[in-house]
PDB file of N, CA, C and O in Angstrom:
ATOM      1  N   MET A   1       6.435  -9.627  11.593  1.00  0.00           N
ATOM      2  CA  MET A   1       7.604 -10.726  10.613  1.00  0.00           C
ATOM      3  C   MET A   1       7.657  -9.689   8.652  1.00  0.00           C
ATOM      4  O   MET A   1       6.701  -9.021   8.259  1.00  0.00           O
ATOM      5  N   TYR A   2       8.299  -9.779   8.252  1.00  0.00           N
ATOM      6  CA  TYR A   2       8.136  -9.173   7.415  1.00  0.00           C
ATOM      7  C   TYR A   2       8.696  -9.583   5.942  1.00  0.00           C
ATOM      8  O   TYR A   2       9.874  -9.856   5.710  1.00  0.00           O
ATOM      9  N   LYS A   3       7.530  -9.578   4.892  1.00  0.00           N
ATOM     10  CA  LYS A   3       8.471 -10.406   3.346  1.00  0.00           C
ATOM     11  C   LYS A   3       8.312  -9.451   2.251  1.00  0.00           C
ATOM     12  O   LYS A   3       7.380  -8.663   2.087  1.00  0.00           O
ATOM     13  N   GLN A   4       9.599  -9.668   1.349  1.00  0.00           N
ATOM     14  CA  GLN A   4       9.405  -8.856   0.539  1.00  0.00           C
ATOM     15  C   GLN A   4       9.102  -9.513  -0.715  1.00  0.00           C
ATOM     16  O   GLN A   4       9.669 -10.564  -1.012  1.00  0.00           O
ATOM     17  N   LEU A   5       8.019  -8.821  -1.673  1.00  0.00           N
ATOM     18  CA  LEU A   5       7.366  -9.529  -2.830  1.00  0.00           C
ATOM     19  C   LEU A   5       7.680  -8.487  -3.663  1.00  0.00           C
ATOM     20  O   LEU A   5       8.367  -7.480  -3.488  1.00  0.00           O
ATOM     21  N   THR A   6       6.792  -9.078  -5.001  1.00  0.00           N
ATOM     22  CA  THR A   6       7.342  -8.506  -6.399  1.00  0.00           C
ATOM     23  C   THR A   6       6.370  -7.523  -6.651  1.00  0.00           C
ATOM     24  O   THR A   6       5.213  -7.899  -6.464  1.00  0.00           O
ATOM     25  N   VAL A   7       6.540  -6.288  -7.050  1.00  0.00           N
ATOM     26  CA  VAL A   7       5.828  -5.385  -7.429  1.00  0.00           C
ATOM     27  C   VAL A   7       5.542  -4.840  -8.895  1.00  0.00           C
ATOM     28  O   VAL A   7       6.553  -4.337  -9.386  1.00  0.00           O
ATOM     29  N   ILE A   8       4.640  -4.817  -9.558  1.00  0.00           N
ATOM     30  CA  ILE A   8       4.843  -4.900 -10.818  1.00  0.00           C
ATOM     31  C   ILE A   8       4.168  -3.589 -11.388  1.00  0.00           C
ATOM     32  O   ILE A   8       3.231  -3.353 -10.625  1.00  0.00           O
ATOM     33  N   ILE A   9       4.212  -2.683 -12.323  1.00  0.00           N
ATOM     34  CA  ILE A   9       3.719  -1.223 -11.994  1.00  0.00           C
ATOM     35  C   ILE A   9       3.796  -0.808 -13.694  1.00  0.00           C
ATOM     36  O   ILE A   9       4.691  -0.276 -14.352  1.00  0.00           O
ATOM     37  N   GLU A  10       2.521  -1.277 -14.039  1.00  0.00           N
ATOM     38  CA  GLU A  10       1.632  -0.550 -15.532  1.00  0.00           C
ATOM     39  C   GLU A  10       1.110   1.002 -15.487  1.00  0.00           C
ATOM     40  O   GLU A  10       0.784   1.355 -14.354  1.00  0.00           O
ATOM     41  N   LYS A  11       0.979   1.934 -16.446  1.00  0.00           N
ATOM     42  CA  LYS A  11       0.619   2.567 -16.925  1.00  0.00           C
ATOM     43  C   LYS A  11      -0.625   2.346 -17.377  1.00  0.00           C
ATOM     44  O   LYS A  11      -0.620   1.308 -18.039  1.00  0.00           O
ATOM     45  N   GLU A  12      -2.051   3.006 -17.314  1.00  0.00           N
ATOM     46  CA  GLU A  12      -2.835   1.902 -17.833  1.00  0.00           C
ATOM     47  C   GLU A  12      -4.552   3.326 -18.086  1.00  0.00           C
ATOM     48  O   GLU A  12      -5.396   3.313 -17.189  1.00  0.00           O
ATOM     49  N   ASP A  13      -4.716   4.139 -19.079  1.00  0.00           N
ATOM     50  CA  ASP A  13      -6.389   4.617 -19.102  1.00  0.00           C
ATOM     51  C   ASP A  13      -5.346   6.119 -17.825  1.00  0.00           C
ATOM     52  O   ASP A  13      -5.584   6.437 -16.660  1.00  0.00           O
ATOM     53  N   GLY A  14      -4.500   6.520 -18.592  1.00  0.00           N
ATOM     54  CA  GLY A  14      -4.630   8.026 -16.994  1.00  0.00           C
ATOM     55  C   GLY A  14      -4.231   7.727 -15.642  1.00  0.00           C
ATOM     56  O   GLY A  14      -4.528   8.494 -14.725  1.00  0.00           O
ATOM     57  N   GLY A  15      -3.413   6.396 -15.407  1.00  0.00           N
ATOM     58  CA  GLY A  15      -3.478   5.964 -13.833  1.00  0.00           C
ATOM     59  C   GLY A  15      -2.561   4.143 -14.061  1.00  0.00           C
ATOM     60  O   GLY A  15      -2.334   3.435 -15.043  1.00  0.00           O
ATOM     61  N   TYR A  16      -2.327   4.040 -12.822  1.00  0.00           N
ATOM     62  CA  TYR A  16      -1.374   3.481 -13.099  1.00  0.00           C
ATOM     63  C   TYR A  16      -2.107   1.576 -12.446  1.00  0.00           C
ATOM     64  O   TYR A  16      -2.903   1.426 -11.519  1.00  0.00           O
ATOM     65  N   VAL A  17      -1.689   0.813 -13.029  1.00  0.00           N
ATOM     66  CA  VAL A  17      -1.725  -0.891 -11.993  1.00  0.00           C
ATOM     67  C   VAL A  17      -1.043  -1.723 -11.548  1.00  0.00           C
ATOM     68  O   VAL A  17      -0.342  -2.427 -12.276  1.00  0.00           O
ATOM     69  N   ALA A  18      -1.068  -1.812 -10.619  1.00  0.00           N
ATOM     70  CA  ALA A  18      -0.101  -2.340  -9.807  1.00  0.00           C
ATOM     71  C   ALA A  18      -0.186  -4.060  -9.054  1.00  0.00           C
ATOM     72  O   ALA A  18      -0.918  -4.076  -8.065  1.00  0.00           O
ATOM     73  N   LEU A  19       0.257  -5.007  -9.296  1.00  0.00           N
ATOM     74  CA  LEU A  19       0.440  -6.328  -9.381  1.00  0.00           C
ATOM     75  C   LEU A  19       1.752  -6.872  -8.404  1.00  0.00           C
ATOM     76  O   LEU A  19       2.955  -6.785  -8.647  1.00  0.00           O
ATOM     77  N   CYS A  20       1.104  -7.428  -7.285  1.00  0.00           N
ATOM     78  CA  CYS A  20       2.320  -8.532  -7.063  1.00  0.00           C
ATOM     79  C   CYS A  20       2.121 -10.349  -8.234  1.00  0.00           C
ATOM     80  O   CYS A  20       1.375 -11.146  -7.665  1.00  0.00           O
ATOM     81  N   PRO A  21       2.309 -10.522  -8.684  1.00  0.00           N
ATOM     82  CA  PRO A  21       2.344 -11.885  -8.811  1.00  0.00           C
ATOM     83  C   PRO A  21       1.799 -12.556  -7.420  1.00  0.00           C
ATOM     84  O   PRO A  21       0.676 -12.647  -6.924  1.00  0.00           O
ATOM     85  N   GLU A  22       3.393 -13.081  -6.926  1.00  0.00           N
ATOM     86  CA  GLU A  22       3.194 -14.231  -6.051  1.00  0.00           C
ATOM     87  C   GLU A  22       2.202 -14.640  -5.228  1.00  0.00           C
ATOM     88  O   GLU A  22       2.130 -15.744  -4.688  1.00  0.00           O
ATOM     89  N   VAL A  23       1.113 -13.359  -5.096  1.00  0.00           N
ATOM     90  CA  VAL A  23      -0.561 -13.370  -4.657  1.00  0.00           C
ATOM     91  C   VAL A  23      -1.474 -13.523  -5.098  1.00  0.00           C
ATOM     92  O   VAL A  23      -2.364 -14.331  -4.833  1.00  0.00           O
ATOM     93  N   ASP A  24      -1.341 -12.256  -6.347  1.00  0.00           N
ATOM     94  CA  ASP A  24      -1.869 -12.411  -7.594  1.00  0.00           C
ATOM     95  C   ASP A  24      -3.310 -11.317  -6.704  1.00  0.00           C
ATOM     96  O   ASP A  24      -4.505 -11.528  -6.501  1.00  0.00           O
ATOM     97  N   VAL A  25      -2.562 -10.389  -6.450  1.00  0.00           N
ATOM     98  CA  VAL A  25      -3.357  -9.098  -5.581  1.00  0.00           C
ATOM     99  C   VAL A  25      -2.697  -8.318  -6.471  1.00  0.00           C
ATOM    100  O   VAL A  25      -1.585  -8.414  -6.989  1.00  0.00           O
ATOM    101  N   ALA A  26      -4.053  -7.096  -6.605  1.00  0.00           N
ATOM    102  CA  ALA A  26      -3.640  -5.643  -7.201  1.00  0.00           C
ATOM    103  C   ALA A  26      -4.626  -4.554  -7.173  1.00  0.00           C
ATOM    104  O   ALA A  26      -5.833  -4.526  -6.934  1.00  0.00           O
ATOM    105  N   SER A  27      -3.853  -3.767  -7.451  1.00  0.00           N
ATOM    106  CA  SER A  27      -4.621  -2.121  -7.232  1.00  0.00           C
ATOM    107  C   SER A  27      -4.485  -1.299  -8.076  1.00  0.00           C
ATOM    108  O   SER A  27      -3.692  -1.566  -8.979  1.00  0.00           O
ATOM    109  N   GLN A  28      -5.280   0.146  -8.105  1.00  0.00           N
ATOM    110  CA  GLN A  28      -4.203   1.043  -8.689  1.00  0.00           C
ATOM    111  C   GLN A  28      -4.713   2.671  -8.290  1.00  0.00           C
ATOM    112  O   GLN A  28      -5.494   3.004  -7.399  1.00  0.00           O
ATOM    113  N   GLY A  29      -3.767   3.790  -9.562  1.00  0.00           N
ATOM    114  CA  GLY A  29      -4.172   4.850  -8.063  1.00  0.00           C
ATOM    115  C   GLY A  29      -3.304   5.656  -9.349  1.00  0.00           C
ATOM    116  O   GLY A  29      -2.725   5.132 -10.301  1.00  0.00           O
ATOM    117  N   GLU A  30      -3.440   7.110  -9.008  1.00  0.00           N
ATOM    118  CA  GLU A  30      -3.309   7.999  -9.848  1.00  0.00           C
ATOM    119  C   GLU A  30      -1.958   8.459 -10.508  1.00  0.00           C
ATOM    120  O   GLU A  30      -1.696   9.076 -11.540  1.00  0.00           O
ATOM    121  N   SER A  31      -1.390   8.045  -9.745  1.00  0.00           N
ATOM    122  CA  SER A  31       0.475   8.169  -9.567  1.00  0.00           C
ATOM    123  C   SER A  31       0.830   6.975  -9.264  1.00  0.00           C
ATOM    124  O   SER A  31       0.143   6.405  -8.416  1.00  0.00           O
ATOM    125  N   ILE A  32       2.131   6.162  -9.927  1.00  0.00           N
ATOM    126  CA  ILE A  32       3.412   5.287  -9.490  1.00  0.00           C
ATOM    127  C   ILE A  32       2.974   5.146  -8.429  1.00  0.00           C
ATOM    128  O   ILE A  32       2.142   4.268  -8.200  1.00  0.00           O
ATOM    129  N   GLU A  33       3.566   6.239  -7.215  1.00  0.00           N
ATOM    130  CA  GLU A  33       3.175   5.881  -5.582  1.00  0.00           C
ATOM    131  C   GLU A  33       2.380   5.228  -5.077  1.00  0.00           C
ATOM    132  O   GLU A  33       2.415   4.263  -4.313  1.00  0.00           O
ATOM    133  N   GLU A  34       1.267   6.073  -5.760  1.00  0.00           N
ATOM    134  CA  GLU A  34      -0.223   5.959  -5.181  1.00  0.00           C
ATOM    135  C   GLU A  34      -0.561   4.611  -5.568  1.00  0.00           C
ATOM    136  O   GLU A  34      -0.366   4.070  -4.479  1.00  0.00           O
ATOM    137  N   ALA A  35      -0.811   3.975  -6.092  1.00  0.00           N
ATOM    138  CA  ALA A  35      -0.782   2.817  -6.843  1.00  0.00           C
ATOM    139  C   ALA A  35       0.149   1.909  -6.206  1.00  0.00           C
ATOM    140  O   ALA A  35      -0.333   0.777  -6.258  1.00  0.00           O
ATOM    141  N   LYS A  36       1.482   1.915  -5.523  1.00  0.00           N
ATOM    142  CA  LYS A  36       2.465   0.683  -4.992  1.00  0.00           C
ATOM    143  C   LYS A  36       1.698   1.146  -3.526  1.00  0.00           C
ATOM    144  O   LYS A  36       1.650   0.145  -2.811  1.00  0.00           O
ATOM    145  N   ASN A  37       1.179   2.146  -2.950  1.00  0.00           N
ATOM    146  CA  ASN A  37       1.002   2.578  -1.143  1.00  0.00           C
ATOM    147  C   ASN A  37      -0.998   1.617  -1.514  1.00  0.00           C
ATOM    148  O   ASN A  37      -1.417   0.703  -0.805  1.00  0.00           O
ATOM    149  N   ASN A  38      -1.555   2.037  -2.375  1.00  0.00           N
ATOM    150  CA  ASN A  38      -2.679   0.827  -2.834  1.00  0.00           C
ATOM    151  C   ASN A  38      -2.564  -0.281  -2.645  1.00  0.00           C
ATOM    152  O   ASN A  38      -3.317  -0.813  -1.829  1.00  0.00           O
ATOM    153  N   LEU A  39      -1.621  -1.010  -3.300  1.00  0.00           N
ATOM    154  CA  LEU A  39      -1.223  -2.295  -3.139  1.00  0.00           C
ATOM    155  C   LEU A  39      -0.836  -2.079  -1.892  1.00  0.00           C
ATOM    156  O   LEU A  39      -1.712  -1.721  -1.104  1.00  0.00           O
ATOM    157  N   LYS A  40       0.252  -2.204  -1.506  1.00  0.00           N
ATOM    158  CA  LYS A  40       1.003  -2.168   0.052  1.00  0.00           C
ATOM    159  C   LYS A  40      -0.583  -2.453   0.581  1.00  0.00           C
ATOM    160  O   LYS A  40      -1.042  -3.373  -0.096  1.00  0.00           O
ATOM    161  N   GLU A  41      -1.364  -2.062   1.370  1.00  0.00           N
ATOM    162  CA  GLU A  41      -2.934  -1.781   1.784  1.00  0.00           C
ATOM    163  C   GLU A  41      -3.418  -2.861   0.888  1.00  0.00           C
ATOM    164  O   GLU A  41      -2.285  -3.036   0.441  1.00  0.00           O
ATOM    165  N   ALA A  42      -4.103  -3.712   0.259  1.00  0.00           N
ATOM    166  CA  ALA A  42      -3.970  -4.400   0.161  1.00  0.00           C
ATOM    167  C   ALA A  42      -3.911  -5.832  -0.343  1.00  0.00           C
ATOM    168  O   ALA A  42      -4.725  -6.626  -0.812  1.00  0.00           O
ATOM    169  N   LEU A  43      -2.364  -5.840   0.001  1.00  0.00           N
ATOM    170  CA  LEU A  43      -1.234  -7.217   0.486  1.00  0.00           C
ATOM    171  C   LEU A  43      -1.572  -7.352   1.729  1.00  0.00           C
ATOM    172  O   LEU A  43      -1.752  -8.527   2.049  1.00  0.00           O
ATOM    173  N   GLU A  44      -1.737  -6.527   2.613  1.00  0.00           N
ATOM    174  CA  GLU A  44      -1.505  -6.261   4.074  1.00  0.00           C
ATOM    175  C   GLU A  44      -3.233  -6.587   4.480  1.00  0.00           C
ATOM    176  O   GLU A  44      -3.551  -7.228   5.481  1.00  0.00           O
ATOM    177  N   LEU A  45      -3.742  -6.292   3.976  1.00  0.00           N
ATOM    178  CA  LEU A  45      -5.536  -6.742   3.984  1.00  0.00           C
ATOM    179  C   LEU A  45      -5.355  -8.238   3.614  1.00  0.00           C
ATOM    180  O   LEU A  45      -5.987  -8.997   4.348  1.00  0.00           O
ATOM    181  N   PHE A  46      -4.908  -8.598   3.010  1.00  0.00           N
ATOM    182  CA  PHE A  46      -4.620  -9.913   2.346  1.00  0.00           C
ATOM    183  C   PHE A  46      -4.432 -10.892   2.853  1.00  0.00           C
ATOM    184  O   PHE A  46      -5.061 -11.923   2.613  1.00  0.00           O
ATOM    185  N   PHE A  47      -3.153 -10.728   3.992  1.00  0.00           N
ATOM    186  CA  PHE A  47      -2.445 -11.715   4.361  1.00  0.00           C
ATOM    187  C   PHE A  47      -3.382 -11.391   6.483  1.00  0.00           C
ATOM    188  O   PHE A  47      -3.719 -12.292   7.252  1.00  0.00           O
ATOM    189  N   GLU A  48      -3.491  -9.887   6.726  1.00  0.00           N
ATOM    190  CA  GLU A  48      -4.706 -10.526   7.674  1.00  0.00           C
ATOM    191  C   GLU A  48      -6.177 -11.278   7.563  1.00  0.00           C
ATOM    192  O   GLU A  48      -6.790 -11.410   8.622  1.00  0.00           O
ATOM    193  N   THR A  49      -6.524 -11.565   6.868  1.00  0.00           N
ATOM    194  CA  THR A  49      -7.610 -11.584   6.611  1.00  0.00           C
ATOM    195  C   THR A  49      -7.981 -13.339   5.299  1.00  0.00           C
ATOM    196  O   THR A  49      -9.064 -13.641   4.798  1.00  0.00           O
ATOM    197  N   ALA A  50      -6.324 -14.258   5.111  1.00  0.00           N
ATOM    198  CA  ALA A  50      -6.622 -14.725   3.715  1.00  0.00           C
ATOM    199  C   ALA A  50      -6.682 -16.107   5.140  1.00  0.00           C
ATOM    200  O   ALA A  50      -6.222 -15.721   6.215  1.00  0.00           O
ATOM    201  N   SER A  51      -7.079 -17.204   5.105  1.00  0.00           N
ATOM    202  CA  SER A  51      -6.753 -18.355   5.352  1.00  0.00           C
ATOM    203  C   SER A  51      -5.356 -18.751   5.781  1.00  0.00           C
ATOM    204  O   SER A  51      -5.329 -18.135   6.846  1.00  0.00           O
ATOM    205  N   ARG A  52      -4.383 -19.242   5.714  1.00  0.00           N
ATOM    206  CA  ARG A  52      -3.296 -20.221   6.208  1.00  0.00           C
ATOM    207  C   ARG A  52      -3.195 -20.797   5.239  1.00  0.00           C
ATOM    208  O   ARG A  52      -2.201 -20.561   4.554  1.00  0.00           O
ATOM    209  N   GLU A  53      -4.190 -21.803   4.770  1.00  0.00           N
ATOM    210  CA  GLU A  53      -4.004 -22.629   3.260  1.00  0.00           C
ATOM    211  C   GLU A  53      -4.231 -21.324   1.860  1.00  0.00           C
ATOM    212  O   GLU A  53      -4.056 -21.737   0.713  1.00  0.00           O
ATOM    213  N   GLU A  54      -4.491 -20.294   1.998  1.00  0.00           N
ATOM    214  CA  GLU A  54      -4.941 -19.615   0.214  1.00  0.00           C
ATOM    215  C   GLU A  54      -3.695 -19.345   0.854  1.00  0.00           C
ATOM    216  O   GLU A  54      -2.937 -20.198   0.394  1.00  0.00           O
ATOM    217  N   ILE A  55      -3.062 -18.638   1.654  1.00  0.00           N
ATOM    218  CA  ILE A  55      -1.664 -17.833   1.272  1.00  0.00           C
ATOM    219  C   ILE A  55      -0.341 -18.552   1.344  1.00  0.00           C
ATOM    220  O   ILE A  55       0.765 -18.012   1.377  1.00  0.00           O
ATOM    221  N   GLU A  56      -0.627 -19.969   1.367  1.00  0.00           N
ATOM    222  CA  GLU A  56       0.272 -21.457   1.525  1.00  0.00           C
ATOM    223  C   GLU A  56      -0.081 -21.316  -0.650  1.00  0.00           C
ATOM    224  O   GLU A  56       0.645 -21.137  -1.628  1.00  0.00           O
ATOM    225  N   SER A  57      -1.275 -21.490  -0.467  1.00  0.00           N
ATOM    226  CA  SER A  57      -1.610 -21.812  -2.042  1.00  0.00           C
ATOM    227  C   SER A  57      -1.326 -21.340  -3.302  1.00  0.00           C
ATOM    228  O   SER A  57      -1.305 -21.885  -4.406  1.00  0.00           O
ATOM    229  N   ARG A  58      -0.983 -19.541  -2.692  1.00  0.00           N
ATOM    230  CA  ARG A  58      -0.753 -18.613  -3.841  1.00  0.00           C
ATOM    231  C   ARG A  58       0.864 -18.063  -3.619  1.00  0.00           C
ATOM    232  O   ARG A  58       1.387 -17.178  -4.296  1.00  0.00           O
ATOM    233  N   MET A  59       1.720 -19.051  -2.150  1.00  0.00           N
ATOM    234  CA  MET A  59       3.148 -18.959  -1.908  1.00  0.00           C
ATOM    235  C   MET A  59       3.338 -19.189  -3.008  1.00  0.00           C
ATOM    236  O   MET A  59       3.794 -18.306  -3.733  1.00  0.00           O
ATOM    237  N   GLY A  60       3.029 -20.554  -3.537  1.00  0.00           N
ATOM    238  CA  GLY A  60       4.312 -21.802  -3.271  1.00  0.00           C
ATOM    239  C   GLY A  60       5.402 -21.192  -4.394  1.00  0.00           C
ATOM    240  O   GLY A  60       6.617 -21.098  -4.219  1.00  0.00           O
ATOM    241  N   ASN A  61       4.617 -20.784  -5.647  1.00  0.00           N
ATOM    242  CA  ASN A  61       5.574 -20.396  -6.900  1.00  0.00           C
ATOM    243  C   ASN A  61       6.350 -19.404  -7.013  1.00  0.00           C
ATOM    244  O   ASN A  61       6.074 -18.317  -6.506  1.00  0.00           O
ATOM    245  N   GLU A  62       7.464 -19.628  -7.709  1.00  0.00           N
ATOM    246  CA  GLU A  62       8.424 -18.548  -7.844  1.00  0.00           C
ATOM    247  C   GLU A  62       7.602 -17.644  -8.741  1.00  0.00           C
ATOM    248  O   GLU A  62       6.537 -17.804  -9.338  1.00  0.00           O
ATOM    249  N   VAL A  63       8.455 -16.646  -8.633  1.00  0.00           N
ATOM    250  CA  VAL A  63       7.909 -15.128  -9.751  1.00  0.00           C
ATOM    251  C   VAL A  63       9.480 -15.085  -9.677  1.00  0.00           C
ATOM    252  O   VAL A  63      10.266 -15.178  -8.735  1.00  0.00           O
ATOM    253  N   TYR A  64       9.735 -14.800 -11.874  1.00  0.00           N
ATOM    254  CA  TYR A  64      11.230 -13.926 -12.636  1.00  0.00           C
ATOM    255  C   TYR A  64      10.467 -12.983 -12.903  1.00  0.00           C
ATOM    256  O   TYR A  64       9.246 -13.130 -12.857  1.00  0.00           O
ATOM    257  N   VAL A  65      11.247 -11.434 -13.349  1.00  0.00           N
ATOM    258  CA  VAL A  65      10.649 -10.561 -13.626  1.00  0.00           C
ATOM    259  C   VAL A  65      11.949 -10.976 -14.283  1.00  0.00           C
ATOM    260  O   VAL A  65      12.803 -11.718 -13.798  1.00  0.00           O
ATOM    261  N   THR A  66      11.967 -10.183 -15.848  1.00  0.00           N
ATOM    262  CA  THR A  66      13.410  -9.617 -16.512  1.00  0.00           C
ATOM    263  C   THR A  66      12.940  -9.798 -17.873  1.00  0.00           C
ATOM    264  O   THR A  66      11.933 -10.251 -18.416  1.00  0.00           O
ATOM    265  N   GLN A  67      13.873  -9.358 -18.168  1.00  0.00           N
ATOM    266  CA  GLN A  67      13.520  -8.713 -20.263  1.00  0.00           C
ATOM    267  C   GLN A  67      13.649  -9.344 -21.229  1.00  0.00           C
ATOM    268  O   GLN A  67      13.798 -10.501 -20.837  1.00  0.00           O
ATOM    269  N   VAL A  68      13.700  -9.310 -22.569  1.00  0.00           N
ATOM    270  CA  VAL A  68      13.939 -10.549 -23.465  1.00  0.00           C
ATOM    271  C   VAL A  68      13.674  -8.998 -24.838  1.00  0.00           C
ATOM    272  O   VAL A  68      12.726  -8.213 -24.852  1.00  0.00           O
ATOM    273  N   GLU A  69      14.712  -9.029 -25.676  1.00  0.00           N
ATOM    274  CA  GLU A  69      15.611  -8.187 -26.762  1.00  0.00           C
ATOM    275  C   GLU A  69      14.384  -9.319 -27.575  1.00  0.00           C
ATOM    276  O   GLU A  69      14.025 -10.461 -27.285  1.00  0.00           O
ATOM    277  N   ILE A  70      13.890  -8.141 -28.965  1.00  0.00           N
ATOM    278  CA  ILE A  70      13.585  -9.256 -30.169  1.00  0.00           C
ATOM    279  C   ILE A  70      13.662  -8.200 -31.022  1.00  0.00           C
ATOM    280  O   ILE A  70      14.054  -7.051 -30.819  1.00  0.00           O
ATOM    281  N   ALA A  71      13.237  -8.731 -32.011  1.00  0.00           N
ATOM    282  CA  ALA A  71      13.702  -8.339 -33.031  1.00  0.00           C
ATOM    283  C   ALA A  71      12.245  -7.459 -34.059  1.00  0.00           C
ATOM    284  O   ALA A  71      11.376  -8.107 -34.643  1.00  0.00           O
ATOM    285  N   VAL A  72      12.292  -6.431 -34.052  1.00  0.00           N
ATOM    286  CA  VAL A  72      10.942  -5.668 -34.661  1.00  0.00           C
ATOM    287  C   VAL A  72      10.905  -4.928 -35.718  1.00  0.00           C
ATOM    288  O   VAL A  72      11.907  -4.223 -35.838  1.00  0.00           O
ATOM    289  N   GLY A  73      10.065  -4.814 -36.595  1.00  0.00           N
ATOM    290  CA  GLY A  73      10.480  -4.501 -38.062  1.00  0.00           C
ATOM    291  C   GLY A  73      11.003  -4.831 -39.082  1.00  0.00           C
ATOM    292  O   GLY A  73      11.031  -4.058 -40.039  1.00  0.00           O
TER     293      GLY A  73
END
């Protein structure tokens, strides 16, 4: 079974942090691709080891990623 999840990647302190907000799992890497691959590995491990109850409690929320425009200065 496959599941599509959201990945947010931010540059931070000379590397990148990748976050999956649906299950609140994060990882990091020296490049965007490494951070993404490390997060994928962390997510696979989470789904292999977490109880059904833990997975269901984290997957209950919908996540929306969007942008807003604001006036600055």
